[in-house]
C-alpha positions in Angstrom: 0.0 0.0 0.0 2.8 2.4 0.8 4.4 2.2 -2.7 1.1 3.1 -4.4 0.7 6.1 -2.1 4.3 7.3 -2.8 3.7 6.8 -6.6 0.5 8.9 -6.5 2.3 11.6 -4.4 5.2 11.8 -6.9 2.8 12.0 -9.9 0.9 14.8 -8.1 4.1 16.7 -7.5 5.2 16.2 -11.1 1.9 17.5 -12.4 2.3 20.6 -10.2 5.8 21.3 -11.6 5.0 20.6 -15.2 2.0 22.9 -14.9 4.3 25.6 -13.7 6.6 25.4 -16.7 5.9 28.2 -19.2 4.8 27.1 -22.6 6.1 30.2 -24.3 9.6 31.7 -24.1 9.7 35.5 -24.2 12.7 37.6 -25.0 14.1 39.7 -22.2 15.1 43.3 -23.2 18.0 45.0 -21.4 16.9 47.8 -19.1 19.2 50.8 -19.1 19.3 53.3 -16.2 17.8 56.6 -17.1 20.2 59.4 -17.6 19.7 62.2 -15.1 18.3 65.4 -16.3 19.5 68.6 -14.8 18.1 72.1 -14.6 21.6 73.6 -14.2 25.2 72.5 -14.8 28.3 74.1 -13.3 31.9 73.3 -14.2 34.6 74.2 -11.7 38.3 73.5 -11.3 41.7 74.8 -10.5 44.8 75.7 -12.5 48.2 75.2 -10.8 51.8 75.8 -12.1 54.0 72.7 -11.3 57.2 74.3 -12.6 57.7 77.3 -10.3 57.4 78.3 -6.6 55.2 81.4 -7.1 53.1 83.4 -4.6 50.4 81.1 -3.0 52.6 78.0 -3.4 50.9 74.9 -1.9 53.4 72.5 -0.3 51.3 69.3 -0.6 50.6 69.9 -4.3 54.1 71.1 -5.0 52.5 73.8 -7.2 51.3 77.4 -7.3 47.9 78.7 -8.3 47.8 80.6 -11.6 45.4 83.5 -12.1 44.2 84.7 -15.6 44.5 81.4 -17.4 42.0 81.1 -20.3 40.1 77.9 -19.8 37.9 76.3 -22.5 35.3 73.6 -22.0 34.3 72.0 -25.2 31.5 69.3 -25.7 29.8 67.6 -28.5 26.0 68.0 -28.5 23.4 65.5 -29.6 24.0 66.3 -33.2 27.8 65.9 -32.8 28.3 69.7 -33.1 31.2 71.1 -31.1 30.2 73.7 -28.5 32.8 75.6 -26.5 32.6 78.0 -23.6 35.5 80.1 -22.1 36.3 81.5 -18.7 39.4 82.7 -16.9 40.9 81.5 -13.7 40.7 83.9 -10.7 42.6 84.3 -7.5 43.7 80.9 -6.2 43.6 79.4 -9.7 39.9 78.7 -9.5 37.6 78.7 -12.5 33.8 78.4 -12.8 31.3 78.4 -15.6 27.8 77.3 -16.2 27.0 75.1 -19.2 24.2 76.5 -21.5 22.9 73.4 -23.2 21.7 71.5 -20.2 19.3 69.2 -22.1 22.0 67.5 -24.1 25.0 67.8 -21.8 27.1 64.6 -21.7 30.3 64.8 -19.6 31.8 61.9 -21.5 31.7 64.0 -24.7 33.5 67.0 -23.0 37.0 68.1 -22.4 38.6 71.0 -20.5 41.5 72.7 -22.1 44.0 75.5 -21.3 44.1 77.8 -24.2 46.4 80.5 -22.9 48.5 81.3 -19.8 49.7 84.7 -18.8 53.1 83.1 -17.8 55.2 81.9 -20.7 57.3 79.9 -18.3 54.2 78.0 -17.1 51.9 77.4 -20.0 52.0 73.7 -21.0 49.0 71.8 -19.6 49.2 68.1 -18.7 46.0 66.1 -19.1 45.2 62.6 -18.2 43.9 60.2 -20.8 40.6 61.3 -22.3 38.5 60.0 -25.2 38.3 63.5 -26.8 41.4 65.1 -25.4 41.7 67.7 -22.7 40.9 66.9 -19.1 37.9 64.7 -18.3 35.0 65.9 -16.3 33.8 64.1 -13.2 30.5 64.5 -11.3 31.3 66.2 -8.0 27.8 67.0 -6.5 24.1 67.0 -7.3 21.8 69.1 -5.3 18.1 69.9 -5.4 17.4 73.5 -6.3 14.2 75.4 -7.1 13.1 74.1 -10.5 15.1 70.9 -10.6 18.5 69.4 -9.9 21.9 71.2 -10.2 25.0 69.1 -11.1 28.6 70.3 -10.6 31.3 68.7 -12.7 35.1 69.2 -12.4 38.3 68.1 -14.0 40.0 68.6 -10.6 43.3 70.3 -10.7 44.9 71.0 -14.1 48.7 71.4 -13.9 50.7 73.7 -16.1 54.4 73.1 -16.7 57.3 74.8 -18.4 57.6 74.5 -22.2 61.0 73.3 -23.4 63.6 75.9 -22.7 61.5 78.1 -20.4 62.9 79.1 -17.0 61.1 80.2 -13.9 61.8 83.8 -12.8 62.7 82.7 -9.3 65.1 79.8 -10.3 
């Protein structure tokens, strides 16, 4: 009697499992995370001279801030047009600008460049590897503001060095 009961129980379990097997196989589509949309984008950074000990020299960076450097941020828009915006570094080597085309901003398609330095002995920028050249932008902060979210991007510190043959005035 026991073997018949076990056989009936096994058949019942098998029917339950077979009934649970789907008869159609559907394709699974990949889900991509939505890209954040911002109401404002700021780009900030710092320019330092690695070659010379100038006023404002920072020991832990082994560099001095440079004022008056012409900085350019260039990005490709959604139609692959090249858009550029310029600003100058101020006291402490800081620069700041807001990006006008918020809707199509993609930091992976942007680079930060030094176009001109007021010091001939400290004018060669060194950039890390970037897909489009220049210094890469990284997200620093996102904050809620009236009307949306503001994102701040930065290339960090951009270092300038001496071109070949240039000598610091205090060497």
